[in-house]
C-alpha positions, 0 to 999 in steps of 0.5 A: 499499499503506497502511503504519502505524507502531506506535512504542514502547519495548516494554521489554518487549512485553506482551499489550497491545502484541501486541493493538494490533499484531494489530489494526493489522495487520488494517487496514493492508497493512504494519505497522512496529513502531518500537522506540525508546529513550525518553530520558524513561524510566529505563534500559532492562531489555532492549537494542534488539536484545533488544526487536527479537528478542523482538517478532520472535518474538511477531509471527512469526504476523503476515505484514505486520509488520516490526520496526525500531529507531530514534532521533530524531522518530517523524515522520521515521522514519514518512516515511522508511518511507512510513507514512501513519499512526502507531497508538497504543493507549490504556489510560486517559484519562491516556494520551489527554491525553499522546497527543493532544498528541503526535499534534497535534504530529506532524500539524503537523510532517509531516501524518501522522495518528495513529489511537488504538485503545483497549486491550482491557479485559483488557489496560487495566491493563498497562504495561511498567513495571508488568510490570517491577516485578512481575517484579523482585519475583518476581511471576507475569507469565505472564498479561501477556506472551507466554510467551517474554517471561515466561521472559526476565524470569525469566532477566534478574531471576535474573542481576541477583539473582545479580550482587548 
């Protein structure tokens, strides 16, 4: 059974992420969505458990997906879960520069190959950080994230506004 790993912070999950996950699931028997706490990114908006829960709900229609979270090296997690491949979405050339280095390092460390899927054009501008920024200032992100996630973003920023 061929297993692929789709790692990311998913803070929050966007329609671009969902597109990559759905397309990956068509090519692999099992897709493990690995939710990571990225130490290179600022404080998370949603907890690991909240991100796992949202991903579970928005991928419920995909039978060959499971969601886990982890810390450490992605290749160790991939090996522990029997993944033969890591799948990453690419939006722009700038993504490729970074992801190529990461793919080469991961291959060197573990022998696990990385597959790149180009993001669908309608999602190529999306990033979790841009979605968070728009939502933080009350902008409409309903065309960028699943409805459940849009609702959670509104609730989270209203809570933050009320705390001030």
